[in-house]
C-alpha positions as a Markdown table, in Angstrom:
| # | Residue | x | y | z |
|---|---|---|---|---|
| 1 | Met | -11.2 | 36.2 | 15.2 |
| 2 | Ala | -9.5 | 34.9 | 18.5 |
| 3 | Ala | -11.2 | 31.5 | 18.1 |
| 4 | Gly | -9.9 | 31.4 | 14.5 |
| 5 | Val | -6.5 | 32.2 | 15.5 |
| 6 | Val | -6.5 | 29.5 | 18.3 |
| 7 | Gly | -8.1 | 27.0 | 15.9 |
| 8 | Gly | -5.4 | 27.6 | 13.3 |
| 9 | Leu | -2.6 | 27.1 | 15.9 |
| 10 | Arg | -4.2 | 23.9 | 17.3 |
| 11 | Gln | -4.5 | 22.5 | 13.8 |
| 12 | Ala | -1.0 | 23.4 | 12.7 |
| 13 | Leu | 1.0 | 22.6 | 15.8 |
| 14 | Met | -1.1 | 20.8 | 18.4 |
| 15 | His | -3.2 | 18.3 | 16.5 |
| 16 | Asp | -1.3 | 15.0 | 16.5 |
| 17 | Ala | 1.9 | 17.0 | 17.4 |
| 18 | Phe | 3.9 | 13.8 | 18.1 |
| 19 | Ala | 2.5 | 11.6 | 15.3 |
| 20 | Tyr | 4.9 | 9.3 | 13.6 |
| 21 | Arg | 5.7 | 10.8 | 10.2 |
| 22 | Pro | 9.0 | 9.4 | 8.7 |
| 23 | Met | 10.7 | 11.6 | 6.2 |
| 24 | Pro | 10.2 | 10.3 | 2.7 |
| 25 | Gln | 13.0 | 9.6 | 0.3 |
| 26 | Leu | 13.6 | 11.7 | -2.7 |
| 27 | Arg | 12.2 | 10.6 | -6.1 |
| 28 | Thr | 14.7 | 8.8 | -8.1 |
| 29 | Asp | 13.2 | 10.3 | -11.3 |
| 30 | Gly | 13.8 | 13.8 | -10.3 |
| 31 | Pro | 15.5 | 16.3 | -12.7 |
| 32 | Leu | 18.8 | 16.0 | -10.8 |
| 33 | Ile | 18.9 | 12.5 | -9.5 |
| 34 | Arg | 18.0 | 10.8 | -12.8 |
| 35 | Arg | 21.2 | 12.1 | -14.3 |
| 36 | Leu | 23.3 | 10.2 | -11.8 |
| 37 | Pro | 24.6 | 6.7 | -12.4 |
| 38 | Glu | 22.2 | 4.0 | -11.4 |
| 39 | Arg | 24.3 | 2.7 | -8.5 |
| 40 | Ile | 24.4 | 6.2 | -6.9 |
| 41 | Arg | 20.8 | 7.0 | -7.7 |
| 42 | Ala | 19.3 | 4.8 | -5.0 |
| 43 | Arg | 21.7 | 6.3 | -2.3 |
| 44 | Ala | 21.0 | 9.8 | -3.5 |
| 45 | Ala | 17.4 | 9.4 | -2.5 |
| 46 | Trp | 18.6 | 9.4 | 1.2 |
| 47 | Thr | 20.3 | 12.9 | 0.8 |
| 48 | Pro | 17.8 | 14.8 | 3.1 |
| 49 | His | 18.2 | 12.2 | 5.8 |
| 50 | Ala | 22.0 | 12.6 | 5.5 |
| 51 | Leu | 21.8 | 16.3 | 5.8 |
| 52 | Val | 19.7 | 16.2 | 8.9 |
| 53 | Val | 22.1 | 13.8 | 10.6 |
| 54 | Ala | 25.1 | 15.9 | 9.6 |
| 55 | Ala | 23.3 | 19.0 | 11.0 |
| 56 | Ala | 22.6 | 17.1 | 14.3 |
| 57 | Leu | 26.3 | 16.2 | 14.4 |
| 58 | Ile | 27.3 | 19.8 | 14.0 |
| 59 | Thr | 25.0 | 20.8 | 16.7 |
| 60 | Phe | 26.4 | 18.3 | 19.1 |
| 61 | Leu | 30.1 | 19.2 | 18.4 |
| 62 | Thr | 29.3 | 23.0 | 18.6 |
| 63 | Gly | 27.6 | 22.4 | 22.0 |
| 64 | Ile | 30.6 | 20.5 | 23.3 |
| 65 | Ala | 33.0 | 23.3 | 22.0 |
| 66 | Val | 31.3 | 26.2 | 23.7 |
| 67 | Ser | 30.2 | 24.5 | 27.0 |
| 68 | Asp | 32.4 | 24.7 | 30.1 |
| 69 | Phe | 29.8 | 22.9 | 32.1 |
| 70 | Pro | 31.1 | 19.7 | 33.8 |
| 71 | Leu | 28.3 | 17.8 | 32.0 |
| 72 | Gly | 28.6 | 19.8 | 28.7 |
| 73 | Glu | 28.4 | 16.6 | 26.6 |
| 74 | Leu | 25.1 | 15.7 | 28.1 |
| 75 | Leu | 23.7 | 19.2 | 27.6 |
| 76 | Ala | 24.8 | 19.2 | 23.9 |
| 77 | Val | 22.9 | 16.0 | 23.2 |
| 78 | Phe | 19.4 | 17.5 | 23.6 |
| 79 | Pro | 19.5 | 20.0 | 20.8 |
| 80 | Ala | 21.0 | 17.3 | 18.5 |
| 81 | Val | 18.2 | 15.0 | 19.5 |
| 82 | Ser | 15.7 | 17.6 | 18.6 |
| 83 | Val | 17.3 | 17.9 | 15.1 |
| 84 | Leu | 17.2 | 14.1 | 14.6 |
| 85 | Met | 13.6 | 14.0 | 15.8 |
| 86 | Thr | 12.6 | 16.0 | 12.6 |
| 87 | Leu | 13.1 | 12.7 | 10.6 |
| 88 | Val | 10.3 | 10.9 | 12.4 |
| 89 | Arg | 8.1 | 13.5 | 14.4 |
| 90 | Pro | 8.6 | 16.9 | 12.9 |
| 91 | Val | 6.0 | 18.9 | 14.9 |
| 92 | Gly | 7.1 | 17.2 | 18.1 |
| 93 | Ala | 10.8 | 18.2 | 17.3 |
| 94 | Phe | 9.8 | 21.9 | 17.1 |
| 95 | Trp | 8.1 | 21.8 | 20.5 |
| 96 | Met | 11.1 | 19.9 | 22.0 |
| 97 | Ser | 13.5 | 22.5 | 20.5 |
| 98 | Leu | 11.3 | 25.3 | 21.8 |
| 99 | Leu | 11.1 | 24.0 | 25.3 |
| 100 | Leu | 14.8 | 23.3 | 25.4 |
| 101 | Thr | 15.6 | 27.0 | 24.7 |
| 102 | Pro | 15.1 | 28.2 | 28.3 |
| 103 | Val | 16.8 | 25.1 | 29.7 |
| 104 | Thr | 19.9 | 25.5 | 27.6 |
| 105 | Ala | 19.9 | 29.2 | 28.2 |
| 106 | Val | 19.8 | 28.9 | 31.9 |
| 107 | Val | 22.3 | 26.0 | 32.2 |
| 108 | Gly | 24.6 | 26.8 | 29.3 |
| 109 | His | 26.7 | 29.8 | 28.3 |
| 110 | Gly | 27.4 | 31.7 | 25.1 |
| 111 | Gly | 24.2 | 33.6 | 24.4 |
| 112 | Trp | 20.7 | 34.6 | 25.7 |
| 113 | Pro | 18.1 | 33.2 | 25.0 |
| 114 | Trp | 20.1 | 31.1 | 22.3 |
| 115 | Gly | 23.6 | 30.0 | 22.4 |
| 116 | Pro | 25.5 | 28.9 | 19.3 |
| 117 | Ser | 24.4 | 25.2 | 19.5 |
| 118 | Ser | 20.7 | 26.0 | 20.4 |
| 119 | Phe | 20.6 | 28.8 | 17.8 |
| 120 | Phe | 21.8 | 26.5 | 15.0 |
| 121 | Ala | 19.6 | 23.5 | 16.1 |
| 122 | His | 16.5 | 25.6 | 16.4 |
| 123 | Leu | 17.1 | 27.1 | 13.0 |
| 124 | Val | 17.5 | 23.7 | 11.4 |
| 125 | Val | 14.3 | 22.4 | 13.1 |
| 126 | Leu | 12.3 | 25.4 | 11.8 |
| 127 | Val | 13.6 | 24.8 | 8.2 |
| 128 | Val | 13.0 | 21.0 | 8.2 |
| 129 | Val | 9.6 | 21.2 | 9.8 |
| 130 | Ala | 8.5 | 24.0 | 7.5 |
| 131 | Ala | 9.7 | 22.1 | 4.5 |
| 132 | Arg | 7.7 | 19.0 | 5.7 |
| 133 | Ser | 4.5 | 20.8 | 6.9 |
| 134 | Gly | 3.8 | 24.0 | 4.9 |
| 135 | Pro | 3.9 | 27.8 | 5.0 |
| 136 | Arg | 1.1 | 28.1 | 7.6 |
| 137 | Thr | 2.9 | 25.9 | 10.1 |
| 138 | Ala | 6.1 | 27.8 | 9.3 |
| 139 | Gly | 4.4 | 31.1 | 10.3 |
| 140 | Trp | 3.1 | 29.8 | 13.5 |
| 141 | Met | 6.5 | 28.4 | 14.4 |
| 142 | Trp | 8.2 | 31.7 | 13.7 |
| 143 | Gly | 5.7 | 33.6 | 15.7 |
| 144 | Leu | 6.1 | 31.3 | 18.7 |
| 145 | Thr | 9.9 | 31.5 | 18.4 |
| 146 | Val | 9.9 | 35.3 | 18.3 |
| 147 | Leu | 7.4 | 35.5 | 21.1 |
| 148 | Leu | 9.5 | 33.2 | 23.3 |
| 149 | Gly | 12.7 | 35.1 | 22.7 |
| 150 | Thr | 11.0 | 38.4 | 23.3 |
| 151 | Val | 9.6 | 37.2 | 26.6 |
| 152 | Met | 12.9 | 35.8 | 27.8 |
| 153 | Glu | 14.9 | 38.9 | 26.9 |
| 154 | Asn | 12.4 | 41.5 | 28.2 |
| 155 | Ala | 10.3 | 39.9 | 31.0 |
| 156 | Val | 12.4 | 37.0 | 32.4 |
| 157 | Trp | 15.8 | 36.7 | 33.9 |
| 158 | Arg | 18.2 | 39.0 | 32.0 |
| 159 | Pro | 18.4 | 41.0 | 28.8 |
| 160 | Gly | 19.6 | 39.1 | 25.7 |
| 161 | Thr | 20.8 | 39.8 | 22.2 |
| 162 | Thr | 20.0 | 36.8 | 20.1 |
| 163 | Thr | 16.3 | 37.2 | 19.5 |
| 164 | Val | 16.6 | 39.8 | 16.7 |
| 165 | Gly | 19.2 | 37.5 | 14.9 |
| 166 | Met | 16.9 | 34.4 | 15.3 |
| 167 | Ala | 13.9 | 36.4 | 14.0 |
| 168 | Ile | 15.9 | 37.7 | 10.9 |
| 169 | Ala | 17.7 | 34.5 | 10.1 |
| 170 | Ser | 14.6 | 32.2 | 10.5 |
| 171 | Ala | 12.4 | 34.6 | 8.7 |
| 172 | Leu | 14.7 | 34.5 | 5.6 |
| 173 | Ala | 15.1 | 30.8 | 5.9 |
| 174 | Leu | 11.4 | 30.1 | 6.1 |
| 175 | Leu | 10.7 | 32.6 | 3.4 |
| 176 | Val | 13.0 | 30.6 | 1.0 |
| 177 | Val | 11.3 | 27.3 | 2.1 |
| 178 | Ala | 7.9 | 28.9 | 1.5 |
| 179 | Val | 8.8 | 30.2 | -1.9 |
| 180 | Val | 10.1 | 26.7 | -3.0 |
| 181 | Gln | 7.0 | 25.1 | -1.7 |
| 182 | Ile | 4.7 | 27.4 | -3.4 |
| 183 | Arg | 6.6 | 26.8 | -6.6 |
| 184 | His | 6.4 | 23.1 | -6.3 |
| 185 | Asp | 2.7 | 23.2 | -5.4 |
| 186 | Ala | 2.1 | 25.4 | -8.5 |
| 187 | Glu | 3.9 | 22.9 | -10.7 |
| 188 | Arg | 2.0 | 20.0 | -9.1 |
| 189 | Glu | -1.3 | 21.8 | -9.8 |
| 190 | Val | -0.3 | 22.6 | -13.4 |
| 191 | Thr | 0.6 | 18.9 | -13.8 |
| 192 | Val | -2.7 | 17.8 | -12.4 |
| 193 | Gln | -4.6 | 20.3 | -14.7 |
| 194 | Arg | -2.7 | 19.1 | -17.7 |
| 195 | Thr | -3.6 | 15.6 | -16.9 |
| 196 | Val | -7.2 | 16.4 | -16.4 |
| 197 | Thr | -7.2 | 18.4 | -19.6 |
| 198 | Ala | -5.6 | 15.5 | -21.5 |
| 199 | Val | -8.2 | 13.1 | -20.1 |
| 200 | Glu | -11.0 | 15.5 | -21.0 |
| 201 | Arg | -9.6 | 16.0 | -24.5 |
| 202 | Asp | -9.4 | 12.2 | -25.1 |
| 203 | Arg | -12.9 | 11.8 | -23.9 |
| 204 | Arg | -14.2 | 14.6 | -26.2 |
| 205 | Thr | -12.3 | 13.0 | -29.1 |
| 206 | Leu | -13.8 | 9.7 | -28.3 |
| 207 | Leu | -17.3 | 11.3 | -28.2 |
| 208 | Glu | -16.7 | 13.2 | -31.5 |
| 209 | Glu | -15.6 | 10.0 | -33.3 |
| 210 | Arg | -18.6 | 8.1 | -32.0 |
| 211 | Thr | -20.8 | 10.8 | -33.1 |
| 212 | Thr | -19.3 | 10.8 | -36.6 |
| 213 | Ile | -19.8 | 7.0 | -36.8 |
| 214 | Ala | -23.3 | 7.4 | -35.7 |
| 215 | Arg | -24.0 | 10.0 | -38.4 |
| 216 | Glu | -22.6 | 7.7 | -41.1 |
| 217 | Leu | -24.4 | 4.7 | -39.9 |
| 218 | His | -27.7 | 6.6 | -39.8 |
| 219 | Asp | -27.6 | 6.8 | -43.7 |
| 220 | Val | -26.9 | 3.0 | -43.8 |
| 221 | Val | -29.7 | 2.1 | -41.5 |
| 222 | Ala | -32.1 | 4.5 | -43.0 |
| 223 | His | -31.5 | 3.0 | -46.4 |
| 224 | His | -32.3 | -0.4 | -45.1 |
| 225 | Met | -35.4 | 0.6 | -43.4 |
| 226 | Ser | -36.6 | 2.5 | -46.5 |
| 227 | Val | -36.1 | -0.7 | -48.5 |
| 228 | Val | -38.2 | -2.6 | -45.9 |
| 229 | Ala | -41.0 | 0.0 | -46.0 |
| 230 | Ile | -41.1 | 0.0 | -49.8 |
| 231 | Gln | -41.1 | -3.8 | -50.0 |
| 232 | Ala | -43.8 | -4.2 | -47.5 |
| 233 | Glu | -45.9 | -1.7 | -49.4 |
| 234 | Ala | -45.5 | -3.4 | -52.7 |
| 235 | Ala | -45.6 | -7.0 | -51.6 |
| 236 | Pro | -49.4 | -7.4 | -51.5 |
| 237 | Tyr | -49.6 | -6.3 | -55.1 |
| 238 | Arg | -47.3 | -9.2 | -56.2 |
| 239 | Val | -49.7 | -11.8 | -54.9 |
| 240 | Glu | -53.1 | -12.3 | -56.5 |
| 241 | Asn | -55.9 | -12.1 | -54.0 |
| 242 | Pro | -53.8 | -12.0 | -50.8 |
| 243 | Pro | -55.6 | -12.9 | -47.6 |
| 244 | Pro | -56.5 | -10.1 | -45.4 |
| 245 | Glu | -54.2 | -11.2 | -42.6 |
| 246 | Leu | -51.2 | -11.1 | -45.0 |
| 247 | Glu | -52.2 | -7.6 | -46.2 |
| 248 | Gln | -52.5 | -6.4 | -42.5 |
| 249 | Ala | -49.1 | -8.0 | -41.7 |
| 250 | Phe | -47.5 | -6.0 | -44.5 |
| 251 | Val | -49.3 | -2.8 | -43.4 |
| 252 | Thr | -47.9 | -3.4 | -39.9 |
| 253 | Ile | -44.4 | -4.0 | -41.2 |
| 254 | Arg | -44.5 | -0.8 | -43.3 |
| 255 | Glu | -45.8 | 1.3 | -40.3 |
| 256 | Asn | -43.1 | 0.0 | -38.1 |
| 257 | Ala | -40.5 | 0.7 | -40.7 |
| 258 | Val | -41.7 | 4.2 | -41.1 |
| 259 | Ala | -41.8 | 4.7 | -37.4 |
| 260 | Ala | -38.2 | 3.5 | -37.1 |
| 261 | Leu | -37.2 | 6.0 | -39.8 |
| 262 | Thr | -38.8 | 8.8 | -37.9 |
| 263 | Glu | -36.9 | 7.7 | -34.7 |
| 264 | Leu | -33.7 | 7.5 | -36.7 |
| 265 | Arg | -34.1 | 11.1 | -37.7 |
| 266 | Arg | -34.6 | 12.2 | -34.2 |
| 267 | Val | -31.5 | 10.3 | -33.1 |
| 268 | Leu | -29.6 | 12.1 | -35.9 |
| 269 | Gly | -30.8 | 15.4 | -34.7 |
| 270 | Val | -29.4 | 14.7 | -31.3 |
| 271 | Val | -26.0 | 13.8 | -32.5 |
| 272 | Arg | -25.8 | 16.4 | -35.3 |
| 273 | Ala | -23.5 | 19.3 | -34.8 |
| 274 | Glu | -24.6 | 22.8 | -35.5 |
| 275 | Asp | -22.4 | 23.0 | -38.6 |
| 276 | Tyr | -23.3 | 19.4 | -39.8 |
| 277 | Gln | -24.2 | 19.1 | -43.5 |
| 278 | Ala | -25.9 | 16.1 | -44.8 |
| 279 | Pro | -23.9 | 14.2 | -47.5 |
| 280 | Asp | -25.1 | 14.6 | -51.0 |
| 281 | Ala | -23.8 | 11.2 | -52.0 |
| 282 | Pro | -24.2 | 7.7 | -50.8 |
| 283 | Gln | -21.7 | 6.6 | -48.1 |
| 284 | Pro | -18.5 | 5.1 | -49.7 |
| 285 | Thr | -17.7 | 1.4 | -49.9 |
| 286 | Leu | -14.7 | -0.6 | -50.8 |
| 287 | Ala | -15.8 | -0.3 | -54.4 |
| 288 | Gln | -14.7 | 3.3 | -54.3 |
| 289 | Leu | -11.3 | 2.4 | -52.9 |
| 290 | Asp | -9.4 | 2.9 | -56.2 |
| 291 | Gly | -10.6 | 6.5 | -56.3 |
| 292 | Leu | -9.3 | 7.1 | -52.8 |
| 293 | Leu | -5.9 | 5.6 | -53.8 |
| 294 | Ala | -5.7 | 7.7 | -56.9 |
| 295 | Asn | -6.4 | 10.9 | -54.8 |
| 296 | Val | -3.6 | 10.1 | -52.3 |
| 297 | Arg | -1.2 | 9.4 | -55.2 |
| 298 | Glu | -2.0 | 12.8 | -56.5 |
| 299 | Ala | -1.1 | 14.1 | -53.0 |
| 300 | Gly | 2.3 | 12.6 | -53.2 |
| 301 | Leu | 1.8 | 9.3 | -51.5 |
| 302 | Glu | 2.8 | 6.2 | -53.5 |
| 303 | Thr | 0.3 | 3.5 | -52.6 |
| 304 | Glu | 0.0 | -0.2 | -53.6 |
| 305 | Lys | -3.1 | -2.2 | -53.1 |
| 306 | Thr | -3.3 | -6.0 | -52.8 |
| 307 | Val | -6.6 | -7.9 | -52.6 |
| 308 | Thr | -6.6 | -11.6 | -51.5 |
| 309 | Gly | -9.5 | -14.0 | -51.3 |
| 310 | Ala | -12.8 | -14.1 | -53.2 |
| 311 | Val | -14.1 | -10.5 | -53.5 |
| 312 | Arg | -17.8 | -10.5 | -52.3 |
| 313 | Glu | -20.3 | -7.9 | -51.2 |
| 314 | Leu | -20.3 | -7.2 | -47.5 |
| 315 | Pro | -22.8 | -5.5 | -45.2 |
| 316 | Gln | -22.9 | -1.8 | -45.9 |
| 317 | Gly | -21.7 | -1.0 | -42.4 |
| 318 | Val | -18.7 | -3.1 | -42.7 |
| 319 | Glu | -17.8 | -1.7 | -46.2 |
| 320 | Leu | -18.2 | 1.9 | -44.9 |
| 321 | Ser | -16.0 | 1.2 | -41.8 |
| 322 | Ala | -13.4 | -0.6 | -43.8 |
| 323 | Tyr | -13.2 | 2.3 | -46.3 |
| 324 | Arg | -12.9 | 4.9 | -43.5 |
| 325 | Ile | -10.2 | 2.9 | -41.7 |
| 326 | Ile | -8.1 | 2.8 | -44.9 |
| 327 | Gln | -8.8 | 6.4 | -45.5 |
| 328 | Glu | -7.7 | 7.6 | -42.1 |
| 329 | Ala | -4.6 | 5.3 | -42.1 |
| 330 | Leu | -3.5 | 6.8 | -45.4 |
| 331 | Ser | -4.3 | 10.4 | -44.1 |
| 332 | Asn | -2.1 | 9.7 | -41.1 |
| 333 | Thr | 0.7 | 8.5 | -43.4 |
| 334 | Leu | 0.5 | 11.8 | -45.4 |
| 335 | Arg | 0.6 | 13.8 | -42.2 |
| 336 | His | 3.2 | 12.0 | -40.1 |
| 337 | Ala | 5.4 | 10.2 | -42.8 |
| 338 | Pro | 6.1 | 12.6 | -45.7 |
| 339 | Gly | 7.8 | 10.9 | -48.6 |
| 340 | Ala | 7.0 | 7.4 | -47.4 |
| 341 | Thr | 5.2 | 4.7 | -49.4 |
| 342 | Ala | 2.2 | 2.8 | -48.2 |
| 343 | Lys | 0.7 | -0.6 | -48.8 |
| 344 | Val | -3.0 | -1.5 | -48.5 |
| 345 | Glu | -3.9 | -5.1 | -48.1 |
| 346 | Ile | -7.5 | -6.3 | -48.1 |
| 347 | Gly | -8.2 | -10.0 | -47.3 |
| 348 | Tyr | -11.6 | -11.6 | -47.9 |
| 349 | Val | -11.7 | -14.7 | -45.7 |
| 350 | Leu | -14.5 | -17.0 | -44.7 |
| 351 | Gly | -15.2 | -15.3 | -41.2 |
| 352 | Gly | -14.7 | -11.7 | -42.2 |
| 353 | Leu | -12.6 | -9.1 | -43.7 |
| 354 | Gly | -8.9 | -8.4 | -42.9 |
| 355 | Leu | -7.3 | -5.0 | -43.4 |
| 356 | Arg | -3.6 | -4.0 | -43.2 |
| 357 | Val | -2.2 | -0.6 | -44.0 |
| 358 | Val | 1.6 | -0.2 | -43.5 |
| 359 | Asn | 3.9 | 2.7 | -44.5 |
| 360 | Gly | 7.6 | 3.0 | -44.6 |
| 361 | Pro | 9.8 | 5.6 | -42.7 |
| 362 | Pro | 9.4 | 9.2 | -43.6 |
| 363 | Thr | 12.0 | 10.6 | -46.1 |
| 364 | Gly | 11.0 | 14.3 | -45.6 |
| 365 | Pro | 10.8 | 16.7 | -42.6 |
| 366 | Val | 8.1 | 15.6 | -40.1 |
| 367 | Lys | 6.1 | 18.5 | -38.8 |
| 368 | Pro | 4.8 | 18.4 | -35.2 |
| 369 | Ser | 1.1 | 17.3 | -35.1 |
| 370 | Pro | -1.2 | 19.4 | -33.0 |
| 371 | Gly | -4.4 | 18.0 | -31.6 |
| 372 | Ala | -5.5 | 14.9 | -29.7 |
| 373 | Gly | -5.0 | 12.3 | -32.5 |
| 374 | His | -8.6 | 11.5 | -33.7 |
| 375 | Gly | -7.4 | 9.0 | -36.3 |
| 376 | Ile | -6.4 | 6.0 | -34.2 |
| 377 | Thr | -9.2 | 6.5 | -31.8 |
| 378 | Gly | -11.8 | 6.7 | -34.7 |
| 379 | Met | -10.4 | 3.5 | -36.3 |
| 380 | Arg | -10.5 | 1.6 | -32.9 |
| 381 | Glu | -14.1 | 2.7 | -32.3 |
| 382 | Arg | -15.2 | 1.5 | -35.8 |
| 383 | Val | -13.6 | -1.8 | -35.3 |
| 384 | Ala | -14.9 | -2.3 | -31.7 |
| 385 | Met | -18.4 | -1.4 | -32.9 |
| 386 | Leu | -18.3 | -4.4 | -35.3 |
| 387 | Asp | -16.8 | -6.7 | -32.7 |
| 388 | Gly | -13.4 | -6.8 | -34.4 |
| 389 | Asp | -9.8 | -6.5 | -33.4 |
| 390 | Met | -7.2 | -3.9 | -34.3 |
| 391 | Thr | -3.5 | -3.2 | -33.7 |
| 392 | Ala | -1.6 | 0.0 | -34.3 |
| 393 | Glu | 2.1 | 0.0 | -33.8 |
| 394 | Ala | 5.5 | 1.1 | -35.2 |
| 395 | Thr | 7.3 | -1.3 | -37.5 |
| 396 | Gly | 10.9 | -2.2 | -37.1 |
| 397 | Glu | 11.8 | -0.3 | -40.2 |
| 398 | Gly | 10.7 | 2.9 | -38.7 |
| 399 | Gly | 7.2 | 3.0 | -40.3 |
| 400 | Tyr | 3.7 | 2.4 | -38.9 |
| 401 | Glu | 1.3 | -0.5 | -39.4 |
| 402 | Ile | -2.5 | -0.6 | -39.0 |
| 403 | Ala | -4.0 | -4.1 | -38.9 |
| 404 | Ala | -7.7 | -4.9 | -38.3 |
| 405 | Phe | -10.0 | -7.9 | -38.6 |
| 406 | Ile | -13.8 | -7.4 | -39.0 |
| 407 | Pro | -15.9 | -10.5 | -38.6 |
| 408 | Val | -18.7 | -10.8 | -41.0 |
| 409 | Gln | -21.4 | -13.5 | -40.4 |
| 410 | Ala | -22.6 | -15.6 | -43.3 |
| 411 | Gly | -26.1 | -15.1 | -44.8 |
| 412 | Ser | -27.3 | -18.3 | -43.3 |
| 413 | Glu | -26.3 | -17.1 | -39.8 |
| 414 | Leu | -28.0 | -13.8 | -40.3 |
| 415 | Arg | -31.2 | -15.5 | -41.3 |
| 416 | Glu | -31.0 | -17.8 | -38.3 |
| 417 | Gln | -30.6 | -14.7 | -36.0 |
| 418 | Ala | -33.5 | -13.1 | -37.7 |
| 419 | Asp | -35.7 | -16.2 | -37.2 |
| 420 | Arg | -34.8 | -16.3 | -33.5 |
| 421 | Ala | -35.6 | -12.6 | -33.2 |
């Protein structure tokens, strides 16, 4: 226990006691400073430094006023210096103030062991150092201060009367400082926890959206692999007297397709939630978009659709992602912009598919939206999966716009990639 006590004292007040630690400025975005005019805000950040300098000046003037020593001005300088020292070397300032106590008590007048000047200076030093160091350091400083005063009053020189006053005043001041520090630490911890929680929530949201996309694409890939297996099995019967090498090649293709389907089912089992229910209908495509728009119109959202370019059949994964992006954008409009109107624009261009969903400003009361906001995250993941680009931003009229471009390779390019593979 004794070793622990000595170790705590050494760590708090002896380790790098005279290290250079300049007092930091106040934050200009604090609850009080940010309300000040901008010109005064930068100067207000130096408020703690100004208060310490003012306390040092008061200490010096008090020392001159109560001293009748011929060199009283010189004696009054040292407590003021210990106060100023808290700006750059806080722990060293405490030791200087503590060691000056017997000196000023013997040479000066007005109190034992602390006179008015040294009493005020030491109290200021305790408060500033405690505010800059922490409750543990404050406890050690208070204990050493009371110990020194008790020894000087009862074992050295002559009886005194200021130790009790110093003990009570410093205890109250340090208690206030400790309470404020504990509160600030608690608020900082809560802020950190909130930040961590928000990061984890965003990460969980991202994983959930990716899992949902994986489930949906499983059906698309499984369909293609099933077609490959069926065509490979039926191909030899379409050719009269096929060579054995060709039959064996088709058998190998079918076996690989069936094996791939088996692995896909295993993958789906990994990403499937406990309450997951397999869809009882094919995954939607842009051909079912009119039905979606009819549903949102029944829900109260006036929607207008515009299609440009030559409509053509796109890869099923692109069709599914485009449908889901439009669906989620319209759902967000229903939730966050009640009473607004929406426009859906689909552009078939040579290099891909362009999507744009824009809604006007809400005309009804907007309810607060709980949750982490899966919609935008899911849309971005779908577009990124297809190597596309997407923007989501507010419009100048008070609405919101979702714009995405999904590149689609031409059939010849796909065949070239297949040949290279």
